[in-house]
C-alpha positions in Angstrom: 30.4 -13.5 -8.5 32.3 -14.4 -12.1 31.8 -12.0 -15.1 32.7 -13.0 -18.5 32.3 -10.9 -21.5 32.3 -12.2 -25.0 30.5 -11.1 -28.2 27.9 -12.4 -30.5 28.0 -13.4 -34.2 27.0 -9.8 -35.1 29.2 -8.2 -32.9 27.2 -7.5 -29.9 28.2 -7.7 -26.4 27.3 -10.9 -24.2 28.0 -11.0 -20.3 27.6 -13.9 -18.3 27.3 -13.5 -14.6 27.8 -16.6 -12.4 27.9 -17.4 -9.0 30.5 -20.0 -9.1 34.0 -18.7 -9.9 35.0 -22.0 -11.6 32.5 -21.7 -14.6 34.3 -21.4 -18.2 32.3 -19.8 -20.8 33.9 -20.4 -24.1 30.9 -21.3 -26.3 30.9 -19.6 -29.7 28.0 -18.0 -31.2 27.4 -19.9 -34.7 24.5 -18.1 -36.1 25.3 -16.6 -39.5 23.9 -13.2 -38.4 24.4 -9.9 -40.3 25.8 -6.9 -38.5 22.9 -5.0 -36.6 21.4 -1.9 -38.3 19.5 0.4 -36.4 17.7 3.6 -37.1 17.1 5.0 -33.6 16.7 8.8 -33.4 15.8 10.9 -30.5 13.6 14.0 -31.0 12.6 16.5 -28.7 9.0 17.8 -28.2 9.2 21.6 -28.6 6.0 21.9 -26.6 6.6 19.4 -23.6 10.3 19.7 -23.9 10.6 15.8 -23.5 12.3 13.3 -25.6 10.7 10.6 -27.9 12.8 7.7 -29.4 12.1 7.1 -33.0 12.9 3.3 -33.5 11.3 2.1 -36.8 13.5 -1.0 -37.0 11.7 -2.4 -33.9 8.7 -3.3 -36.1 10.4 -6.6 -37.1 11.5 -7.8 -33.7 10.6 -11.2 -32.2 7.0 -11.5 -31.3 5.4 -14.2 -28.9 7.5 -17.3 -30.2 6.8 -20.7 -29.5 8.6 -21.9 -26.3 10.8 -24.4 -28.1 12.0 -21.5 -30.3 12.7 -18.9 -27.5 15.7 -16.8 -28.3 16.5 -16.3 -24.5 16.8 -20.1 -23.7 20.2 -21.5 -23.9 21.4 -23.1 -27.1 21.0 -26.3 -27.9 21.7 -28.8 -30.9 19.7 -27.6 -34.0 18.3 -24.8 -31.8 20.8 -21.7 -31.5 19.6 -18.9 -29.6 21.1 -15.5 -28.2 22.8 -17.5 -25.5 25.6 -19.5 -27.1 26.1 -21.8 -23.8 24.0 -24.6 -22.7 23.2 -23.1 -19.4 23.8 -20.0 -17.5 22.8 -18.0 -14.5 22.3 -14.6 -15.5 23.2 -13.2 -19.1 22.9 -9.8 -20.4 23.3 -8.6 -24.1 23.1 -5.7 -26.2 19.4 -5.8 -27.6 19.3 -6.8 -31.4 16.2 -4.4 -31.6 17.3 -1.4 -29.4 15.1 1.7 -28.8 18.4 3.6 -28.1 21.8 2.9 -29.8 24.9 4.6 -30.8 25.0 8.2 -29.7 21.1 7.8 -28.7 22.0 5.4 -25.6 22.1 1.8 -25.3 19.6 -1.1 -24.6 20.3 -4.5 -23.1 18.4 -7.5 -22.1 19.0 -9.2 -18.8 17.9 -12.9 -18.8 17.4 -13.6 -14.9 17.8 -17.5 -15.3 18.2 -19.9 -18.3 14.9 -21.8 -16.9 12.1 -20.5 -19.3 9.4 -21.6 -17.0 9.9 -19.7 -13.8 9.1 -16.1 -12.9 11.4 -13.7 -11.2 9.3 -14.4 -7.8 10.3 -18.4 -8.3 13.9 -17.6 -8.1 15.9 -18.6 -5.0 17.4 -15.7 -2.7 20.7 -16.6 -4.3 19.5 -16.0 -7.7 18.0 -12.8 -6.9 21.3 -11.6 -5.2 22.8 -12.4 -8.4 20.6 -10.2 -10.5 21.2 -7.6 -8.3 24.8 -7.7 -8.9 24.2 -7.6 -12.4 22.0 -4.5 -12.3 24.8 -3.0 -10.3 27.6 -4.0 -12.5 25.7 -2.6 -15.9 24.9 0.7 -13.7 28.5 0.9 -13.1 29.5 0.1 -17.0 27.0 2.2 -18.6 27.7 5.3 -16.3 31.1 5.4 -17.9 29.6 5.6 -21.5 29.7 9.3 -22.8 26.4 8.9 -24.5 24.6 7.9 -21.1 23.1 10.2 -18.9 20.6 7.8 -16.6 20.4 4.2 -16.4 17.0 2.4 -16.1 17.0 -1.2 -15.1 13.3 -2.7 -15.3 11.1 -5.7 -16.0 7.9 -6.1 -17.9 5.8 -9.1 -17.1 2.9 -10.5 -18.6 1.2 -10.2 -22.1 -0.9 -7.7 -20.7 1.7 -5.3 -20.2 3.2 -5.9 -23.8 5.7 -8.6 -23.2 6.5 -10.3 -26.5 9.0 -13.0 -24.9 7.8 -15.2 -22.2 11.1 -16.0 -20.8 12.0 -14.4 -17.5 13.9 -11.4 -18.4 14.2 -7.9 -17.9 15.8 -4.6 -19.9 18.4 -2.0 -19.2 18.1 1.3 -20.9 20.9 3.9 -20.9 19.3 7.3 -21.6 21.2 10.1 -23.3 19.2 12.6 -21.4 17.4 12.8 -17.9 13.9 11.3 -18.3 11.0 13.5 -17.7 9.8 11.7 -14.6 13.2 11.9 -13.0 13.4 15.6 -13.7 9.9 16.2 -12.1 11.2 14.1 -8.9 14.4 16.0 -9.2 12.6 19.6 -9.2 10.4 18.5 -6.5 13.3 17.5 -4.2 15.1 20.9 -4.9 11.8 22.7 -4.1 11.4 20.7 -0.9 15.2 21.3 0.3 14.7 24.9 -0.4 11.2 25.2 1.7 12.3 22.9 4.5 16.0 22.4 4.5 15.2 18.4 4.3 15.5 15.8 1.9 12.2 14.7 0.3 12.8 11.2 -0.1 14.0 11.0 3.4 10.8 12.9 4.5 8.6 10.7 2.6 9.8 7.4 3.8 9.5 9.1 7.3 6.2 10.0 6.7 5.0 6.7 5.7 6.6 4.8 8.4 5.0 7.1 11.2 1.5 6.8 9.3 1.8 3.1 9.1 -1.5 2.6 6.9 0.2 2.0 3.7 3.2 0.2 4.6 3.4 -3.3 3.4 6.6 -4.8 4.4 9.6 -3.7 6.3 13.2 -5.0 7.1 16.0 -4.0 8.6 17.3 -2.3 5.7 14.2 -1.7 3.4 10.6 -0.6 3.6 7.9 -1.2 0.9 4.9 0.8 1.1 1.9 1.9 -1.2 2.5 5.6 -2.0 0.0 8.5 -0.6 -1.1 9.4 -4.0 -0.7 5.9 -5.9 -1.3 6.2 -9.7 -1.8 2.5 -10.2 -4.7 0.2 -8.6 -2.0 -1.7 -6.5 1.7 0.1 -6.6 4.4 -0.3 -4.1 7.4 1.8 -3.9 10.6 0.0 -2.2 13.2 2.2 -0.7 16.4 1.5 1.2 16.5 3.0 4.8 19.9 4.7 4.1 19.1 6.8 1.1 21.7 6.4 -1.8 21.6 7.6 -5.4 22.0 4.5 -7.2 22.6 0.9 -7.1 26.2 1.3 -6.8 26.1 2.8 -3.5 24.1 0.1 -1.7 25.9 -1.4 1.3 26.6 -5.0 1.8 23.8 -5.3 4.5 21.1 -3.9 2.2 22.3 -6.0 -0.7 21.9 -9.1 1.7 18.4 -8.2 2.7 17.1 -7.1 -0.8 16.3 -10.6 -2.1 14.3 -11.6 1.0 12.3 -8.3 0.7 11.8 -8.3 -3.1 10.8 -11.9 -3.7 8.3 -11.7 -1.0 6.7 -8.5 -2.6 6.5 -10.4 -6.0 5.0 -13.4 -4.4 2.3 -11.2 -2.7 1.6 -9.6 -6.0 0.9 -12.8 -7.5 -1.6 -13.6 -4.6 -3.7 -10.2 -4.9 -6.5 -11.5 -6.8 -7.0 -14.8 -5.2 -6.5 -18.3 -6.1 -7.1 -19.7 -9.5 -6.3 -16.2 -11.3 -3.4 -16.1 -13.7 0.0 -14.4 -12.8 -0.2 -10.9 -12.2 1.2 -8.6 -14.9 3.5 -5.8 -13.5 6.2 -3.4 -14.3 9.1 -3.4 -12.0 11.4 -0.2 -12.3 14.5 1.0 -10.8 14.7 4.8 -10.2 18.2 6.0 -10.1 19.9 9.3 -10.2 21.2 10.5 -13.5 24.9 11.0 -13.7 26.8 14.5 -13.6 23.8 16.6 -13.0 23.0 19.3 -10.2 20.9 17.6 -7.3 22.3 14.4 -8.1 23.0 14.0 -4.2 19.3 14.6 -3.3 17.9 11.8 -5.2 16.9 8.8 -3.6 17.4 5.1 -5.2 14.2 3.1 -5.0 12.1 0.4 -6.8 8.5 1.1 -7.9 6.4 -2.3 -8.8 2.8 -1.8 -9.9 0.2 -3.8 -12.0 -2.3 -2.8 -14.5 -4.7 -5.3 -13.2 -7.5 -3.7 -10.9 -9.7 -6.3 -10.1 -10.0 -10.0 -11.7 -10.3 -10.1 -15.2 -10.2 -6.2 -15.7 -7.3 -4.0 -16.5 -6.5 -0.4 -15.6 -6.6 1.3 -19.2 -5.0 4.8 -19.6 -8.2 6.5 -21.2 -8.7 10.3 -21.8 -7.6 11.8 -18.5 -4.4 9.9 -18.1 -3.3 9.6 -21.5 -4.6 13.2 -22.7 -3.8 15.2 -19.8 -1.4 12.8 -17.6 -4.0 13.1 -14.8 -4.5 9.5 -13.2 -7.8 8.5 -11.6 -7.0 5.4 -9.3 -10.2 3.0 -8.5 -8.2 1.5 -5.4 -7.6 3.6 -2.4 -3.9 3.2 -1.4 -4.9 2.4 2.1 -7.1 -0.6 0.8 -4.3 -1.7 -1.5 -1.7 -1.9 1.1 -4.2 -3.7 3.4 -4.6 -6.5 0.6 -0.9 -6.8 0.3 -0.6 -7.4 3.9 -3.3 -9.9 4.0 -1.5 -12.1 1.2 1.8 -12.3 3.1 3.8 -15.7 3.0 3.0 -17.8 6.3 
């Protein structure tokens, strides 16, 4: 992998990740951009104790532009974009409309490919491996920033999820705090260690492998399963068999196998609802241990992949119980979801 760091016209950082070492990236951003002005602020809810990012400047962000005006496609004559070069493998840049900025953290955009018309599932294994390298490198870089406590790499796919740009891309958030979901996991892991003397993440994976009903896909270094108490209609958790706290700690064998396992999962997701159905909307989220906090060594890196579509033409909305009280009601039994995801395996 070759990494090239440059800047955009308004001073934001842009990083190219290339599979070939002889690639030269010297294109210059010629857009007449003003410096980015943000109003990001983190406030703590006194009742719940969680943090909320207030970012009013995001109201003006780009919204469903035509394909020929996509800001994530490579630049071409007469159409300059966020990527000055005419082609790229993987590109990462600071978000022009960040939810978190300055002392409140950092937000980045990850463009998986310069091809506007593919999805992550359509990438080759080599391309997916390069994205993994980019996620890992960004985790390492952001971990060094004093204002970042936790790094969250994720992809939103589909208009139903709220995606406003159709180009295949994801985001990386560098939070200045430990997120509420991670705090809950770490609290559960601490309790489990106190009560059993064992690691919670190890025991969860072992339980799913022993039961087998919810296992979707197994590799030598990864295992994917629908969790016992799945929140979403179709939800899969992907764990490395050797527990590590974050992406930086994956060994070469796990990195090599990851593209095979992950691409197969994504392709199965697109087949859940049968032929003729539009691509399945999903959220794909890496859960990594925060930095410099007690209990970090107990955390288990894993990826959570889920869709809000519950059946053809129908979405799972977060209504009164979910939105009002954070109590999920799932219409699809986890065992049935796992069976369906096994049925749609690639031949």
